[in-house]
C-alpha positions, 0 to 999 in steps of 0.5 A, a space after each residue: 919562580 914557582 914555589 921551589 920548596 913544594 916541588 923539591 920535597 919529593 927529591 931525595 937529598 942524598 947524593 946518587 950516581 947519575 947516568 952521564 950519557 943520559 945527561 950528555 944526550 940533550 947537549 953537545 957534550 957532558 961539559 955543556 950539560 954540567 955548565 947548565 946544571 951549575 948555572 941553575 944551581 947558582 940561581 937556586 942557591 941565591 933564591 933560597 938564600 934570599 928567601 931564607 934571609 927574608 923570613 929570618 929578618 922578621 925575627 930580627 931584634 935590634 938591640 945591643 945587649 947580648 944577654 937579651 938573645 932569645 931562641 924563637 921556636 918558629 925561627 928554629 923550625 924555619 932554619 931546620 926546614 931549609 937545612 933539610 932541603 936538598 942541595 941546589 946542585 941536586 935540585 938542578 940536576 933533577 930539573 935538567 934530567 926532567 927537561 925542566 930547564 930552559 937554556 939557549 946559546 949565545 950568538 956565536 958571531 959576536 964571540 968569534 970577533 976577536 
């Protein structure tokens, strides 16, 4: 995976209306296009979540005392950065509209043998 954080900095994190006909033009219908976007969105969500947890593990302190919890400025900045990133669904939609998502169909012979 390329550095997703640097690529999505220019994407507007706000929700905007999309041209449904443009989305459906590259697939057989709109439902296939939305399914492709949804699967890519799940992939992005999992990747970003794992990356965030990996970075926050560096700051984890293994102690049993509740009083010893301290705020770390770097940890707060990392969390804020990930909060400002666009929603994975918005990122996936932008990738789909820019034809950056590779998708393929499963072999239909195997699915029709009930």
